[in-house]
Each structure stands twice: as structure tokens, then as C-alpha cells.
N, C-alpha and C positions, 0 to 999 in steps of 0.2 A: 504494500500500500504506500503510495507516494504522500509524503507530508507536505503541507503547503509552506513555501518559504516565506511568505509574508504573514503578518499578524492579522489573520482573518477574524480573530475574535473581536477586533475593534469594529467590525461591520455588523455585529450581532447585538440586539437589544439585551438589556439585563434580564428581562423575563424569559426570553428564549434561551439565553445562556444558563439560567438557573434550571429550566426545564431539561435541557440537555444534560446538565450535570446530574440532576436527580435520576434521569433514565440510565445514565452510565453507572451511577452508584448502585442501581438495582440490577445491573446485568451480571452475568456469570463472570468470574475471574478469567481474564484473557480474552473475553469476547470483544470484538471490535464492533462498535456501533457506528454505522455510516449515516450520512445525511438522509439517505433513502429509508433506513431503519427508523430514523427520527420522524420522517414524514408519515410512515405507516403508524407509528406509535401515536403521534399527534392526531392523525385522522381518526384513529380508534378512540382517542379521548373525546373528540368532538362528537362522534356518533353515539357514544355511550357516556355522555358527559357526567351523569350523576354518580355512577359507581366509582369511576376512577378519580373524579374530581374530589370526592370525599377523602380519598387518600392524599391528594395533592392540593388540599384546600388553600394553601398559601400561594398557589400559582393562579394567575388570571389566564386560564386556558380559553382562548377564543380564536376566531378565524383569522385575525390579523397575525397571529403567530404562525399559522399555516401559510399565509401569504408571504410572510418574511422568510420562512423556511423554503418555500418554492422559489423565491428570488435567489436565495443562496444556491439552491440546486441548479437553477438556470445558469448562474455564473460559474460555479465550481464543479458541477456534475453531481451524480448520486453517490459516488464511491468514496469521497474524502471522509476521513475519520471525524466523527462529530466532536470528539474531545478537543480538536484544534479550534473549535468555534466557541469554547468556553472562555468567558472573560476572566482575566487574571488581574483583578484590580480590587483595591480596598474601597470602602464607602468614602464619601467626602469627609465625614468626621474622622475616620481612622486615618485618612490621608493627612489630615492636619496634625494628628498625633505623630505620625511617622515623620513628617517634616520637622516638627518640634524636636523629635529625638535626633534627627540628623544634625540640626543646628547645635545641639548640646554636645555632640560627639566630635572627636578629632577626625579630620579628613582621612587619616591613615587607618581609621577603624570604623568603616560604615556599619550602621546598625543592622542586625539580623531581625527576623520576626521575633525571636525569643528575647532579644535585648529590648525591643519595643515593648513587649509584654511586661518585662521586668520594670521598665520605666513607668508603665501605666500603673502597675500595682504598688510602685513606690511613690505615687502621688502626682505624676505628670498630668493625668486627666483632670484631677481636682484642681491643679494649678491652672490648666487651660480653661476650665470652667470659670474660675475666679478672674482670669484675665479677659474673659469674654470671647475667647477663641472657639470655645465649644458652648453650646446651649446645655443647660442642666440635664435635659432629657436625652441629649445625644450620646452621653457617656454611658447610658444604661446597658447597651448591647455590645460595647466595644470589646470587652474581654471575650465574649462568645465569638465575635467576629475574628479576632486575632487568633483565638484557639482553633477556629475552623481553618484559617489559612495555614497555621502551623501543622495541623493534622494533614492537610492536603499537600503542602509544599515542603514541609520540614522546618525545624526550628532554626537551621542555619541559612535559610533563604534570605537573600538581601532584601531588606524591607523597602528600599527605594524603588524596586521593580514593581511594587504593587500600588504606588501612588496614582490616584486618579486625577487627571488634569482635565478640567472642563472649562 
């Protein structure tokens, strides 16, 4: 299977990215999920919306996702691995935390996801809330988000690679 040399994940909405990731996480180990597999999965969700959507209640499963997926298939074909289309970015609040961690560290020692997590548990998020860089309710889910990134990419992954620029 040929991997895409460009960052195709930047062409995917966060909803479709999350749905692809959920489908891949539910697949058999070693199973390659293609864009065509995702189209069949999504079409099945739309035709039997109630039963599957109960399990995927946090996804907004609708026809616009199928339209988006069809556009990707039209551009890249049916056979690319769907995993290439998963966004590898942090939320905007977590991106601010990562940036604050980068500023605090020496350029010779860029922060990893684990060092960002350590900074967060050592009071960085509270300080950023106090400074107004984060809203009080934005810091609620940041530990769970960084833990999910660590689980997926490893604690030694460079944190700056996950910053979302919008």
C-alpha cells in the first residue's frame, strides 16, 4: 500500500478525522482500513443511523461526512490507508499550553508530550488561566487530551508537532 507523501490529514475535517480514528481503533490488529472501507462503514451508519449512532453518540454522523469522504476518494482513490487522513493536532487550548511550555524551555531541549503533561500538573494550566491565556472551563479536559495523545503517539513525541495553527 502506497502512503501519501503529503499531509493529507490537513484536508480532513475534525469530525471525519475522529470518525476514522474510532473505526480504526475498532478494527482487528493489523487490519488496514482504506478510504473505501470508511465509505462503506459511513454509508452503513447513515442507513442504520440509530443503532450505530448510539455507540458513537459523540460523533455528528451525517451526509456531509459522506460527501467529504467521497471528495477525498475522488482525489486520492479508494485504496489509501484511512489512518493517513487522521489529524494529528492538539485542540486550540492545548496548543496554547504547548506553546507556553516551549517558551519556558531551552531551545536545546524541546518539550515532549510527557514534559507538557508534567508542566500542566505542576501548575502551568492554572497559571495560564490566571493570566487569561486559557478560559477556566478550557482547562477541564486538557489532561485527558494530552493523555490521549501520549497513548497514541508516545510520551517522547515532540509536543510542537501537535500545535494547531488557525
